[in-house]
N, C-alpha and C positions, 0 to 999 in steps of 0.2 A: 579469478573465478574459482579456481581450485582451492585457493586459500580460504575463501568463504565456506566452501563445502567442508573443508577439513576442520575449520573452527567450529562450525555448527555440530559436526560429528563429535568433536572433542568435548564440547560443552554439554551436549545432551547425553553422552554416555551410551552404553549398550543396554537399552531398556527392553523388556519383554523377552519372549522366547522365539527362537528360530523354528522353522518347520521341523527340523530333525529333533529338536527338544520337545516340541508338541507330540511328535510321534512316539518318542521314548516315554513321555509322561502318560500318554494314552495307553501304551502297552503295559506300563507298570500298574495303572489303575485297573485295567482289565484283568491282569494277573491277580491282583489283590482281591478283586470281586469274585474271581473264580475260586480262590482259596476260601474266602468267607462263605461262599455258597456251599462248598463241600463240607465245611465245618458245621454250618447251621443245619444242613440236611442229614448230618450223621445221626445215628440212632440215639446215643446218649444225650447229645445236645438238643435234638428235637424233642425228646421226651421231657427234658428239664424245662424247655421253653413252654411246652404245653402245660406242664404242671404249674409253672409260674403264672401263665395266663388264666388258668382255671382258678387258682387261688385268688388272683386279683379280682376276678368276676364274682367270687363268693364273698368278698370282703364286705363287712357291714359299713353302712354310710353313717 
């Protein structure tokens, strides 16, 4: 019985992420989102984005 379980485990490998890896991945994604939020909402970047959008809206078709 244990030989079969070991063989199945050996043949299938370690696929996917464990719970701890999901937690670390989620934490990293949230940290990146927070940094991007701060950058986009900063004065110079916000002004440049607004200028870019206004220029795109005024573009001739």
